[in-house]
C-alpha positions in Angstrom: 0.0 0.0 0.0 1.3 3.4 -1.0 1.8 5.9 1.8 0.3 3.7 4.6 0.5 6.4 7.2 -2.2 8.4 5.4 -5.8 8.1 6.6 -8.2 6.3 4.1 -12.0 6.5 3.9 -14.5 4.8 1.6 -16.1 7.4 -0.7 -19.6 6.5 0.4 -18.6 7.8 3.9 -17.6 11.2 2.5 -19.7 14.1 1.2 -19.1 14.6 -2.6 -19.0 18.3 -3.3 -18.6 17.8 -7.1 -15.9 19.4 -9.1 -13.2 21.0 -7.0 -10.8 23.9 -7.5 -8.5 21.8 -9.6 -11.3 20.2 -11.7 -11.0 16.9 -9.8 -13.7 15.8 -7.3 -14.0 17.6 -4.0 -14.6 15.6 -0.8 -15.6 16.6 2.7 -15.7 14.6 6.0 -17.8 15.8 9.1 -18.3 19.3 7.6 -14.6 19.9 6.8 -12.5 19.5 3.6 -11.1 15.9 3.6 -7.4 15.2 3.6 -6.4 11.5 2.9 -7.1 8.8 0.5 -10.6 8.2 -0.9 -11.2 4.5 -1.6 -13.4 4.0 -4.5 -13.5 0.1 -5.0 -12.5 -3.0 -3.2 -11.7 -6.5 -4.5 -13.9 -9.4 -3.1 -11.0 -10.4 -0.9 -11.2 -7.0 0.9 -8.0 -5.4 -0.6 -8.2 -2.0 -2.1 -8.6 -1.9 -5.9 -8.7 1.9 -6.5 -8.0 4.9 -4.4 -7.1 8.6 -4.9 -5.4 11.1 -2.5 -7.0 14.4 -1.6 -5.7 17.4 0.4 -8.1 20.0 1.8 -11.0 18.4 -0.1 -9.1 18.6 -3.5 -7.7 15.9 -5.7 -4.0 16.1 -5.0 -1.5 13.3 -4.8 -1.6 9.7 -5.9 -4.3 7.9 -7.8 -3.5 4.1 -7.4 -4.9 1.0 -8.9 -3.9 -2.2 -7.2 -3.7 -5.9 -8.1 -5.9 -8.2 -6.0 -2.8 -9.3 -4.2 -2.3 -5.7 -2.8 0.7 -4.8 -5.1 0.5 -1.6 -7.0 -0.7 -2.0 -10.7 -0.6 1.6 -11.8 0.0 4.9 -10.0 -0.5 8.5 -11.3 0.5 11.6 -9.4 -2.3 14.0 -9.8 -2.4 17.8 -9.5 -6.2 18.1 -9.6 -7.2 16.6 -13.0 -3.7 17.0 -14.3 -1.5 13.9 -14.5 2.1 14.6 -13.5 3.9 11.2 -13.7 2.6 7.7 -14.1 4.0 4.3 -13.4 2.9 0.8 -14.2 4.1 -2.3 -12.4 4.0 -6.1 -12.8 2.0 -8.2 -10.3 5.4 -8.9 -8.6 6.1 -5.2 -8.1 8.6 -4.6 -10.9 8.4 -1.3 -12.7 7.3 -1.8 -16.3 7.0 1.8 -17.5 7.1 5.4 -16.2 6.4 8.6 -17.9 6.1 12.2 -17.2 3.0 13.9 -18.5 3.5 17.3 -17.0 6.4 19.5 -16.0 8.4 18.2 -13.1 7.8 21.4 -11.2 4.2 20.2 -10.6 5.6 17.2 -8.8 7.2 19.6 -6.2 3.9 21.5 -5.8 2.2 18.3 -5.0 4.9 17.1 -2.8 4.6 20.2 -0.7 0.9 20.0 -0.5 1.0 16.2 0.5 4.0 16.1 2.6 6.1 14.1 0.2 9.8 14.8 -0.5 10.4 17.0 -3.4 12.7 16.1 -6.3 
């Protein structure tokens, strides 16, 4: 699981505010903008299939699809609806491909907002 220290909540337990400031979806929890991962789908075995990181309600951080064994299948760093970098992995966790979609400066903006190390 990517960034296991970050809180996770199922999307049905959050308030969907529609499109946010950065075009991605905006989520709130208990009357406040939500910060953490939003889980959208689970496998039958209980493992997470798809989740997306949010900061202050806004789409910001990693969108991750997992294999049923819990290994990361694909991950995309998101700045709102903008993809910054994507990676695809094998079911054993080996990196298959990586590509930069946006300027690397966006990575550092997202890193600052999410508490990740900048590059």
